[in-house]
N, C-alpha and C positions, 0 to 999 in steps of 0.2 A: 314352606308350608303358608297356604294363603287361608286369608278367614272373610268373610263378607261381614260389616258390621252394619245393618240399617238402622237407620234415627226416624221412625216415621212425625209427620207433620207435610203440613200446607204450604206453597208458594205463594209466593205476593207478599208487600210490602202491610195487606191488613192484618195477614198473620204472625208477622214478625214479633217474636218475643210474647208468643200467649201461650195458655197452659197447655194446649191440645199439641202445642210444637214444642216438647220437650223434647222430644227424640232430637230434633233438629240442634236445639240450644246444644243440647251434652257434645253432639260430633261437631259443631263449631266451636265450642270451646276447647274440644280436645285439639283439633288441627290448629288453633293459634299456640296452643301449649306447646306445639312441637312445631311451629316455624314455618307448619304447608297452609296452601290453600285450596280451597275446590273449583274445579274446570268442570261445565257444565256439558255434558257428556247425552247421549241417549235416554233417555226417561229418569234422568237425574243429575244430581252434583255430586263426582266423585272425586277424591282427594287417596293416595296412599301414602300407609304411614307402615316405618319397618320397626319391631320390638322385639329385641331379642331373637333375632334369627326367625319372626314371620312377619308373613306380609299381609297388613290388614289394610282392605278397600272398605273404607268409610262412603257410606251411600245415603242420600238425601234425594228421594225419589221425588221428581217432576209432576207425577203424575196426580196429586192429589190425594189424601188418602184414603177417598172407596175404590182407588184403583193401584194401590201400593204396589200387588199382585206383582202387577206386569213388568214393574220394574226387580223387584227382586228376581224373580221367574229369567228374568233376560242376564245379568250381571251376574246371578248363578251358574248360569250356562255359559255366558262370554271367558267369564275368568275360571271356566272347569273348577268348582269349589263344590266340596260334599255338604249334603244340607248340614252335616254335623257341625261345620266349621262356620253355621252363619248364627249372629244374636241380633235379634233385635231389640230395640230401645223402645218403649210405648208408655203412654199414659196413660193413668188410672182412675176413675174418680172413685172406684170402692176401697181406693187404700188412703190412709191420714196423710193428710198433707207432707210431702220428703221422705214418705216410706218409700222403700228400695226391695224387691223381692225379684229372685232370678229363679227361672223356671226351667227345666229342659223340653216341656211341651207342656199341653195341655191347650183348653178352649180359649176362645175369642174373648168372652167376657162381656159381651155387647160392644168391641170395638171396632167399627166397621175396615178399622185397616188391617189387623191382625183377621179378621172375617174374609177380607179378600184373599191374602197374602193364603190361607188355609186351602180356601176354593181350589186357585191358582194350583197351589204345588200340591194339593189332593192328600194333605196329610197335616198335621196339628205338632210334629214331633221335632220341632227345631226349638234352640233357647232363646226366651226372650229376658226381660228386664223391664219388670212394672215399674213407672215408679210413680208416685200417689200425689196425686193433685188437689184429694180433697174434695168435699163435697156441700160447702159452706152456702149455698144456692135454695132461697126458694123454690115451692112447686110451681113449674112450669119454666124457670128460669136456666134446665141445664145447660142450654145451646149457649147463652149468650156465657155464663160462666166456663165453663170451656173452652168458650174461643173469645175470653177477654183477656186481657193482658194482668202481668202479677201487680201487687201494689208494692213499694219500695220494700216493706220490711218483708213480704214472700218472696220477693227476687233476692234479697239478701241471703236469707236463709238456704233458698232453694240452689245458689251458689255453692255454700259449703255440700250440701248432696250429690252435688254435678262431680263433685272433683272424689265422692265414693262410688259414683256411678262410673269414671273412667279409672278408678282402679281395677275393678271386677272386670272391665270391657279385656285391661291390659291381662288380671291372671287368667279371665276365660279364652285368650290367644294362649299364653304361655301353658297352664297347666289343666285345664279345660272346665267343664261346666260343673261335674260333682263336687270337685274341690273348691270351685268358685264356691259354687252355692254354701256351701260348709262354714267355708273362711268368711263369709260376708252377708247372709240373708241377716245372720242375728245382729249385726251391726246396722243392715238397712233399715232393721224396723225403728217404728216410733209411734209415740202412743198418738191416740186421738188429743184434739185440740177439748180442753172441758168445755161447755157451755154452761154460761152464765145460769146462776139457779133461779127459778121465779119468784119473782116480786111476791114478799109477802102480802098476806089480804089487808085493801084500807081497813082504818079502824075510823070509826068518827060518827 
């Protein structure tokens, strides 16, 4: 059985190790752990990983985030992979940092990559894993935050969370989306960071 595992992100050195590229980071980590490497192909970098009799095609689209659907559509057709065997890994500012949530379908949640995939495929009924990148930015700072790089403490924490995502990907290919959601969505929850309490009024 074949599976298409898509990690969303933007190509180019300037985007490496940024919050928006967490999908790329997950697949890079998975490839390194499996001692395989990506090859540049049409619409993206691809590598093949075999796990318990399942063939997983890992895809990092080279179309940039806003045109991700072109790469997804091409590789689904090329490898003759049914939509129910596709899983998309994506960042989410609406989830607390490091929180992980799998869904079997859903809207784009304001994410341009998912929006383009939905448009090109004419459906939103495919599995996705949303990884929380938090929203600790001031008004007007969303773009810089999303395209910003992790600080050392965040990077260390996210490395631990990525290992859970990789386990979820393997479970998806072996056991399916419903059993994977049941097994992992509670594990993936992370409470939002508490904000500092307001300073007491000055006395004087």
